[in-house]
C-alpha positions, 0 to 999 in steps of 0.5 A: 149256351150264352157262355159257349158263344162268347169266344165265337162272338169275340173272334167275329168282332176281331175279324171284323175290326181287322177287316176295317183296318185292312180297308181303311189303312191298306192290306199290307199295313193292316196285316202288319199292324195286327200280326206284329208282336206287342211291346216286349222288354223281357231280357232287354232291361239294364237294371242299373239304377237303385229303386227309389223308395218314396220317403215317409211323409213327416207329420205332427200332432196338433193341439186337437190331437190330429196327425197333420201332413203337408203336401205341396203339389208342384210342377217339376223336371226330371232326367229319368234316363240319365242322358241329360234330357229332362222331362216336364213333370209334376209331383207332391213335395218333389218333382215326381210322385209324392211321399208315402203318408202313414197313419194308424186305425183310430187316428184323426188325420188332416192333410194340408194340400197346397196347389202350385201346379198352375191349374185346378187340381184335386187329391182323391184318397183312393180306397179311403173310407171317409166323408164325401166332403173329404174324398177329393173327387171332382167336387173338391177342386183346389184352385192354383195357390189355394190350400185344401185341408180335409180331416177325417178319422181312420176307421178301416183295417191296415191296407195299402191305399194311394192318392192322386188327382180326380179332375173331371175330364183331366184325371189322366193328364194329371196322373200321367204327369206324376201326381200320385203317392201311397197312403199306408194304414196300420192296425193292431191285427196286422202288427201282431202277424209275423210279416215284413214291415220295415219300410224301405228295407223288407217292406217296399212300395212298388208303384208301377207306371208305363210311359212313352218319351219323345226324342226330346225326353218329354212324356208323350200320350199316343192313343190306340184308335182301334182298342180305345183303351187309352195311353199305353207306354213302352217304358216302365217307371217303378217309383219313378225309376227306369231300370230299377234294382232292389238290394234285398238283405232278408230272406223274405221281402214284402212288395206293395204292388200298385198299378198306377198306370192310366190304362195298362193291365199287368200280370205280375210274377217272377222271372223263374216262375217261383210262387209267391205269397199274396197277403193283401189286396186293395182293402187290406189283408186276405183271410188266408194267404194265397199261394200264386204264380201271378197276379193280374192288376188293372189300373188302381188295384193293389196287391201285397206279396211276399217273395222268398229269395236265396242268398246271392241270387238275382230274380226279376219281377216281371209282367207277363202278357196279361189275359184280358179275356177280351179276344184277339183284338184286345190282346193285340191292341190293348196290351194283351201281348205286352211283356215287361221286366219290372224290377230286379231283386238282388239278394245279398250273400248273407240274408237275415232270417225271416219267419214263414208267412202264416197261412191264416191272416185276419178273419173277415166277416162276410156280408150277407147278400140275402139281407141286401136292401137293394140290388143294382145293375151297372153296365159299362159300355162305350163312354158311359154307365147304364147308357149315361155319361157323367154329369156333375149336377146329376146324382144317379142314386142314393144308398141308405146308411147302415144297409148292405147292397148288391151290385152286378157290374158288367162290361157289355162292350169289347173293350177292357174296363174296370170298376172302382167305387169311392168310400166303401170296400166291397166283397166279390161274390162271383165272377161270371157266375163262379166263385171268385179266385183266392186273390179276390177273397178279401176287401176290394175297391177296384176290380177288372171287368172282362167283357161279358163277364158280370161281377157281383159285389156286396157293399155296406154303407156305414158312418158317413152320410150327406144328401148333397155331396156325392161319391163316385163310381167309375172305370179306372182306365182314366181315358174312359173316366175322363170321357164320361164312364163315371157316375155319382151317388150319395149316402143318406139317412133312412127316409132321407131324399138325395139333394143336389150336388154342389156346383162350386169348389166347396170352399177350397180357395 
């Protein structure tokens, strides 16, 4: 019965919000604001710039056998539109975004992060399984001019991960300026499958971000006070490129989609409606290929898709108006009516043959919820989790190493949220009581939370424990995260009590 009432409740909330708009802003202005269409660039984009492909970061093997990368975070300027108006930006090893780091399962890696952006920042390895002290969250800040050198052993399947700052209260600002990049992991199982994997040729990163520009060409951050979702831009950057096209020379191309926007939710598909093969989600390959028409990605989520093209054709990767499952108000003011042309694929007249995508990918051992040591409930509402806003000096709970837990995560207000947890990948058990769709059948670290639709997940904590240094869990709509929709937990040994989180910078000076 509660499920049947939800649409009516959302409709009534929407009507009430509209009434408030009408009272506060005038009848005519309020009606116009609610009824006008959202942002729509379908058919309006001139694809005149080749897609920039982030270079693979150089690395070296040191005397300890570690694969070592160097990253320089710095300020920059870029003319995104080619009209002479340069935008103040930030990037890693360049003026915007950063190179793609790549490592193999079993390798020990080290990353020397040098901060030249003029203020404290951090680098979080989103989706990576690693010790809390190396996680790059708000407890691992890097002062201006300082170097932070985390090191860890890669112990997880092949996957598309990414890295970005995680500054408490300023994550949105730092990511919006351009500090982000991909981190790809390889393993033997993925390498044994007949999949496209020639980086930059038939295996291409697609980092999608929305931005708005002022008349002088600067990034602007206009917030919608009605939806409170955060910043929604009207221009897409794909790998930092406005209006990009990609020359395709093979029958099949693998696109590693990353929603690196700070708030916007996309529903990716192809302009002619053709299906594609989704082969991987956040944590790596799916057990079976999912044949889909569209895939919805909230901020921080990834999907690897394989698109089949025909010689000489042009087809556009597009984001249709996403179903936010949050009612008419969210549709209008949180991006639910917005559509974008993202990237044009231009197939050559002659294409190199490519094998069909296999139906079976990698077997996945399912976690057993019946063996869960703990079941937790996390409610996302307002600007907090379970009624509490984030505090750096508070550990919200402790998980025990080598145990499985079940978390029920629910968005209990009317604003779209999502959920991201550090260190572990999880399996989705159910969405609003139903079995998850095929695109959620694999390992995940981020998942969309529609209002009033609980998501049950299973997590297992292995390898790393530290009673004093926490991991984070939070909404990855960065305005929400910055305003307190985040908590922290530690992983402890059996029988061990949590300690107290550090208040300093963990030596990153």
